[in-house]
N, C-alpha and C positions, 0 to 999 in steps of 0.2 A: 862654092856656096851654093845651096840649092836656091831655086826661085819659085815664085807662086805663079798663078795663070796669067798675071798681068807682067811677068818678067821682072817683078820687084824682088829684091833679095830678102833674106830672112830677117834683115834688120828692120823690117816693117813693124816688128814688135818692140823695138827698142823704146819708142816713146812710152810704153806702159810697162814693160817687164823690168824690173830692178831689184837688187838685193833687199830682202825684207829685214826689218829691225828685229833684234833678239827680244824674245818674250811673246810675240804675237806672229810667229812664223806662219802658222797654219792659217790664221784669219787674213793676214795680208796677202799671202799667196793666193788665197781663195778670191779675194777682192780683185787682184791684178788679172788672173786668168778669166774671170768673169768679165772684165772689161775688154779683153782680147775677143771674147765671143760676142758681147753686146755691141762692140764697135765694128764687128765684121772683119777684123784684121786677118783672121782665118775664116774664109767663107763657109758656108754650109755645105757638107760633103767632102771637105779638105781636112787633112790631118794635122793635129798640133805638132809642134817639134817634138823630137824624141825625149823620153823621161829624163836621160842624162842631161840633155842641153837644158831643158826647162829647169831642172834642179840646180844646175850650175848658175843659170841667169838669176834665179831667185834666191840663191844661197841657203837652200833647205835640203834636207836629206830625201832621198828617193822614197823613203816610207812616207814621210810627211806629204809628199807630192801624191803619192797614190791615194792617200786619204782625202785629199783635195778633189782629185779626179773622180773618186767615188762619189762625192757629194754632187759633182756636176752630172754624173751619169744618173744618180737618183733623181735629179731634177729634170732629166730628159734633155739636157743640153748637149751632151756628148755620148758616144758609145765606144766601147772597146772592141777592137777586132784583132784576132790572133793570126798567126801565120807570117809568112815572109813579107807580106805587104800590109801587115797590121799595124796597130797603134791606136792612138785615141783620136777619133774623127769628130768633128763638130757636126751635130745634126742640123738640117735645114729648119729655119724658123717657120712655124706655121702662121696662118692669118692672125693678125693682132687683135681682131674683134671690133674694129671700127670705132664709132663715136662714144658708145657705151664703155668700152675699154679705156679710151682716152681720158673720159671723165673720171673713171675709177683711178687711173694713174695720176691725173691731175690732183685728186683729192689727197694724195699721199705726198705730194711735193709743193712747195711754194714756187709756183711756175714763174712769177715775176722776178723772184730772187735768182732762180736758175737763168733766166733770160739775160738779166742785167750782169750777173757774174760772167756768163759766157761772153757778153759784148766787151766787158772790161779786158778779159784775158786775150780774146781775138784781136781787138783794136791794139792792145799793147804789143802783142807779138808782131802784127803786121808793121807797126811803126819801128820796133827794134830791128826787124830784118832789114827795113828800108834804111834805117839810120847807119847801121853798121855795115850794111852792103853784103850782097851774096854774089861770089864769083866762084868760077871754076866748078868743081864737082858740086857744091852746095847750089849754086844757080841751076845746074843741070837737074838735080834732084827736084827742085821746084817746078821746073819746066816739064819733067817727065810726069810728075803728079798731076799737073794741069792736063797734059795731052791724054792721060788715061780716063780723065772725066769726059773729054770731048768725044770719045768714040764708045762711051759705055752704053751697054744695052740698058733699057729702062729698068729692068729688074735688079741691075747691079749698080745703078747710078749712086744711090745713097752711100753704098759702102766706099765707092771710089771718091765720092765727095768727102766722106770722112777722112780718108787717107790724105787728101789734098790738105785739109785744114790741120791734121795732125802733123803733117810734114812741115808746114808753116810754123806751128807752135814749137816743134823740135829745132828748127833752124834759128830761132831767135836767140839761142844760147842759154836758156834758163831751165834747167832739169825740173825745178820746182813748179814753174808755170806750165810746163808740158804735162806733168803729173796731174796737176789740177784741172787742166784742160781736158785730159782723157776722160777724167771722172765726170765732168760737167757734161761732155759731149755724149757720153753714154746715156746720161739721163735725158738729154735732148733727143737722141735717136730713139729711145723708148717711146717718147711722145709721137715723134714724127712717124713712126712705124704704125700707128693708129690712124693716120689720115692717108688718103690717096695721093699717088703720084701724079702731079698735074704738069702735062707736057709744057704749056705756056710758062708755068713758074719755073720749070727747069731750064728752059731756054733763056729766060731773063737772069736766073741764077749763073748761067754759064757765061753770059756777057760780063756779069760782075766778077767772076773769077778771073776772066782774061784781063780785064781792067785792073784788078787787084794785083796780079802777078806782074804785070807791065810796070806798075808803080813801084812795086818792091824792087824789081831789078833796075829800074832807073834811079833808085835811091831817092824817090819822092816820098818821104815819110808822112807829110801831110796828107797827100793824096792817097796813100796806102790806108792811113787811119780812116780817112772819111769814106773811102769805098767799103772797107770792112764794116764800119758802123752801119752803112746803109744796107749792106748785105745781111748782117745780123738782124736789123729791123724788119727786113722782108720776111725772114724765118718766124720772128716774133709775131708779125702781123698775121701769118698763115695759121699759126696755131691758135691765136686768139679768135680769128675768124671762125674757126670750126667749133669754137666753145660758145658762141653767141647764137 
């Protein structure tokens, strides 16, 4: 199995990519691949999985997949390259536009609803993981996701932070929760991309990550839920702060 730059296997896409339902194959496939790009599961400059693999994961024809990829290319999100090392590559994201862009995006969503829904999903996932227990390979996956955030370059921190939270959501054992979390996290990331990365905030966030993972692995469900609630509250406060 191929790996990404962090050493993570291709199953990093598993929380998002799943077979689409009959009738809306094009639309649902577009939604899922957009989430892959918006969540940074495939970083800018890296290649999406091969067409055959993507089509199989999504349960669609390669013709439909190519239509989806054409839309993404027209939107400036990916580019197609030919040759032996060709494929479909995610384009690096440009500067998000600062506070004005944040306000524009805020006007298009109910930010309080997004933040509350995110908290419900994340607190629930943390509690479930701690209650049911993570051992062996599942515990290792969570530790590895945490470790990748600890040595992350500043420019790559948000992507690795997203992967940590997605890993926790997936490990809770509810595919429905994981899918809903991936969608809401993509919206949160769109907002976070409009504000600066603050080193002090990231240091605090990282301490919370460590305490959260320890609580989950210790089977401390109450502690895991409380730490996740506090962590989500910090993100919410940061976004609100930039809007006042």
